[in-house]
N, CA, C and O of each residue as an XYZ file, in Angstrom:
220
protein
N      53.679    -39.258    -36.294
C      52.899    -38.368    -35.476
C      51.771    -37.767    -36.325
O      51.975    -37.381    -37.476
N      50.586    -37.699    -35.729
C      49.419    -37.191    -36.445
C      49.159    -35.757    -35.997
O      49.206    -35.444    -34.807
N      48.891    -34.910    -36.949
C      48.608    -33.505    -36.632
C      47.201    -33.389    -36.051
O      46.266    -34.043    -36.513
N      47.073    -32.557    -35.047
C      45.752    -32.340    -34.443
C      44.926    -31.449    -35.356
O      45.389    -30.407    -35.820
N      43.714    -31.872    -35.602
C      42.825    -31.079    -36.449
C      41.751    -30.487    -35.535
O      40.803    -31.167    -35.141
N      41.917    -29.243    -35.217
C      40.968    -28.558    -34.341
C      40.374    -27.392    -35.130
O      41.111    -26.534    -35.616
N      39.060    -27.356    -35.258
C      38.462    -26.241    -35.992
C      38.622    -24.940    -35.199
O      38.665    -24.963    -33.969
N      38.709    -23.828    -35.889
C      38.828    -22.556    -35.172
C      37.546    -22.262    -34.392
O      36.461    -22.712    -34.759
N      37.695    -21.506    -33.320
C      36.529    -21.130    -32.510
C      35.766    -20.054    -33.276
O      36.289    -18.976    -33.557
N      34.521    -20.374    -33.605
C      33.711    -19.424    -34.361
C      32.844    -18.629    -33.396
O      32.300    -19.193    -32.446
N      32.708    -17.337    -33.623
C      31.859    -16.534    -32.737
C      30.390    -16.898    -32.932
O      29.947    -17.155    -34.051
N      29.642    -16.917    -31.829
C      28.215    -17.235    -31.862
C      27.448    -15.927    -31.701
O      27.723    -15.172    -30.768
N      26.493    -15.639    -32.584
C      25.722    -14.400    -32.442
C      24.964    -14.367    -31.117
O      24.530    -15.404    -30.618
N      24.810    -13.177    -30.556
C      24.130    -13.051    -29.253
C      22.677    -13.479    -29.336
O      22.091    -13.833    -28.313
N      22.072    -13.459    -30.515
C      20.683    -13.897    -30.662
C      20.552    -15.388    -30.398
O      19.455    -15.857    -30.095
N      21.631    -16.143    -30.504
C      21.594    -17.589    -30.283
C      21.912    -17.962    -28.838
O      21.781    -19.127    -28.463
N      22.320    -17.007    -28.034
C      22.655    -17.305    -26.637
C      21.395    -17.634    -25.854
O      20.309    -17.150    -26.172
N      21.548    -18.451    -24.842
C      20.431    -18.745    -23.947
C      20.179    -17.530    -23.063
O      21.125    -16.834    -22.693
N      18.920    -17.262    -22.719
C      18.650    -16.117    -21.847
C      19.212    -16.357    -20.446
O      19.381    -17.500    -20.021
N      19.497    -15.274    -19.742
C      20.010    -15.402    -18.379
C      18.905    -15.939    -17.479
O      17.731    -15.648    -17.709
N      19.255    -16.714    -16.461
C      18.221    -17.241    -15.570
C      17.545    -16.116    -14.795
O      18.144    -15.073    -14.533
N      16.302    -16.347    -14.440
C      15.534    -15.357    -13.678
C      16.073    -15.282    -12.256
O      16.634    -16.258    -11.758
N      15.913    -14.148    -11.601
C      16.380    -14.046    -10.217
C      15.561    -14.953     -9.303
O      14.406    -15.268     -9.591
N      16.168    -15.359     -8.215
C      15.505    -16.238     -7.257
C      14.447    -15.434     -6.504
O      14.727    -14.353     -5.987
N      13.233    -15.972     -6.449
C      12.159    -15.292     -5.732
C      12.307    -15.530     -4.235
O      12.574    -16.648     -3.794
N      12.132    -14.477     -3.472
C      12.220    -14.575     -2.022
C      10.936    -13.996     -1.451
O      10.599    -12.843     -1.718
N      10.229    -14.783     -0.677
C       9.006    -14.316     -0.037
C       9.346    -13.775      1.345
O      10.014    -14.441      2.137
N       8.886    -12.581      1.622
C       9.139    -11.961      2.920
C       7.788    -11.708      3.578
O       6.875    -11.173      2.948
N       7.663    -12.089      4.832
C       6.433    -11.844      5.569
C       5.794    -13.133      6.027
O       6.363    -14.216      5.887
N       4.605    -13.000      6.574
C       3.880    -14.151      7.105
C       2.913    -14.682      6.060
O       2.374    -13.924      5.254
N       2.702    -15.970      6.081
C       1.714    -16.591      5.219
C       0.340    -16.368      5.844
O       0.172    -16.613      7.038
N      -0.647    -15.911      5.076
C      -1.968    -15.699      5.664
C      -2.582    -17.016      6.132
O      -2.457    -18.041      5.461
N      -3.236    -16.981      7.273
C      -3.855    -18.195      7.810
C      -5.194    -18.433      7.129
O      -5.887    -17.495      6.735
N      -5.533    -19.674      7.003
C      -6.768    -20.061      6.350
C      -7.931    -19.843      7.307
O      -7.868    -20.244      8.469
N      -8.996    -19.206      6.818
C     -10.154    -18.936      7.670
C     -10.850    -20.230      8.092
O     -11.485    -20.283      9.145
N     -10.727    -21.266      7.272
C     -11.379    -22.533      7.617
C     -10.815    -23.116      8.902
O     -11.543    -23.748      9.668
N      -9.543    -22.913      9.143
C      -8.950    -23.422     10.383
C      -9.613    -22.767     11.586
O      -9.921    -23.433     12.574
N      -9.832    -21.442     11.496
C     -10.422    -20.722     12.608
C     -11.865    -21.173     12.848
O     -12.256    -21.402     13.992
N     -12.663    -21.305     11.776
C     -14.053    -21.712     11.946
C     -14.129    -23.140     12.474
O     -15.014    -23.464     13.267
N     -13.210    -23.989     12.040
C     -13.177    -25.360     12.551
C     -12.833    -25.359     14.039
O     -13.366    -26.157     14.809
N     -11.943    -24.460     14.431
C     -11.553    -24.374     15.840
C     -12.753    -23.944     16.687
O     -12.996    -24.507     17.755
N     -13.506    -22.939     16.207
C     -14.677    -22.489     16.962
C     -15.712    -23.602     17.065
O     -16.319    -23.799     18.118
N     -15.911    -24.325     15.972
C     -16.898    -25.394     15.960
C     -16.506    -26.501     16.936
O     -17.353    -27.013     17.667
N     -15.216    -26.873     16.949
C     -14.784    -27.941     17.847
C     -14.867    -27.489     19.303
O     -15.166    -28.299     20.180
N     -14.608    -26.205     19.574
C     -14.744    -25.698     20.945
C     -16.204    -25.721     21.369
O     -16.508    -26.054     22.514
N     -17.112    -25.373     20.463
C     -18.537    -25.385     20.780
C     -19.011    -26.813     21.030
O     -19.807    -27.057     21.937
N     -18.524    -27.752     20.231
C     -18.904    -29.151     20.445
C     -18.380    -29.658     21.784
O     -19.084    -30.374     22.497
N     -17.155    -29.290     22.126
C     -16.583    -29.724     23.397
C     -17.359    -29.127     24.562
O     -17.584    -29.801     25.567
N     -17.768    -27.870     24.439
C     -18.541    -27.231     25.505
C     -19.910    -27.897     25.621
O     -20.420    -28.076     26.727
N     -20.508    -28.264     24.489
C     -21.809    -28.927     24.514
C     -21.720    -30.305     25.141
O     -22.643    -30.715     25.845
N     -20.645    -31.024     24.907
C     -20.462    -32.353     25.490
C     -20.294    -32.231     26.998
O     -20.819    -33.051     27.751
N     -19.569    -31.216     27.440
C     -19.353    -31.031     28.877
C     -20.649    -30.659     29.587
O     -20.864    -31.053     30.733
N     -21.525    -29.894     28.905
C     -22.802    -29.501     29.512
C     -23.833    -30.620     29.428
O     -24.885    -30.551     30.065
N     -23.533    -31.636     28.652
C     -24.464    -32.755     28.522
C     -25.575    -32.486     27.535
O     -26.680    -33.005     27.688
N     -25.300    -31.684     26.527
C     -26.324    -31.346     25.531
C     -26.486    -32.479     24.570
O     -27.300    -32.398     23.651
């Protein structure tokens, strides 16, 4: 029978520990809408109105 050779557990200094993970970010509220979408919408409505009037 062979004796188990296990080294003793050595304490690790706290300076060597990995830092704790950062908290999970949670966004609350509405995402602001892009102004370009609104201007594009107005432009497409104006074009559609111009096509209907025969401009």
